C-alpha positions in Angstrom: 12.3 47.5 -11.7 11.5 44.4 -13.9 10.0 41.4 -12.2 12.1 38.5 -13.4 11.2 34.9 -13.2 13.3 32.0 -12.0 12.5 28.4 -12.8 12.9 25.8 -10.0 11.9 22.2 -9.5 9.0 21.7 -7.1 7.1 18.7 -5.9 3.4 19.0 -6.9 0.7 17.3 -4.8 -2.2 17.1 -7.3 -3.2 15.9 -10.7 -0.8 16.5 -13.5 -3.8 17.3 -15.8 -5.0 20.3 -13.8 -1.9 22.5 -13.0 -3.9 25.7 -12.4 -5.2 27.8 -9.6 -5.6 25.5 -6.7 -2.4 23.7 -7.4 -0.9 22.1 -4.3 2.8 21.9 -3.6 5.0 20.2 -1.0 6.4 22.7 1.5 9.9 22.6 3.0 8.5 20.9 6.1 7.0 18.1 3.9 3.4 19.2 4.3 1.1 20.3 1.4 0.5 24.0 0.7 -1.4 26.0 -1.9 0.8 29.0 -1.3 3.4 29.1 -4.1 6.1 31.0 -2.1 5.9 28.3 0.6 6.6 25.5 -1.9 10.0 23.8 -1.4 12.1 24.8 -4.4 15.1 22.9 -5.8 17.8 23.6 -8.3 17.8 20.0 -9.7 15.5 17.0 -10.1 18.0 14.9 -8.0 17.8 17.4 -5.2 14.0 17.3 -5.2 14.1 13.5 -5.3 16.5 13.3 -2.3 14.2 15.7 -0.3 11.2 13.5 -1.1 13.2 10.4 0.1 14.2 12.2 3.4 10.5 13.3 4.0 9.1 9.8 3.0 7.2 11.3 0.1 6.0 8.6 -2.4 5.6 9.6 -6.0 2.5 8.6 -7.9 0.0 10.2 -10.3 -0.9 12.8 -7.7 2.6 13.6 -6.3 5.4 14.3 -8.8 8.4 16.5 -9.5 8.0 19.3 -12.1 9.2 22.8 -13.0 7.5 26.0 -11.9 8.4 29.6 -12.5 8.7 32.0 -9.5 8.9 35.7 -9.5 11.7 37.5 -7.5 9.1 38.3 -4.8 8.0 34.7 -4.5 11.6 33.6 -4.3 12.0 35.8 -1.2 9.0 34.3 0.5 
């Protein structure tokens, strides 16, 4: 079975220059996580922005919305 990838918007919690192992994400509960499957995933930029507003997350150079690819297994997590 092929392992497909799906792209979703996420909120990163770390420097935009160093998206690599050790990358932090904002989880569904509004806390930070380094575990990719626990990252809050969104279908649109607007949906991610609304989530951030509800969770009182402020965007800056360290916290921003971006795209991330997830495998089917990660999407189930």
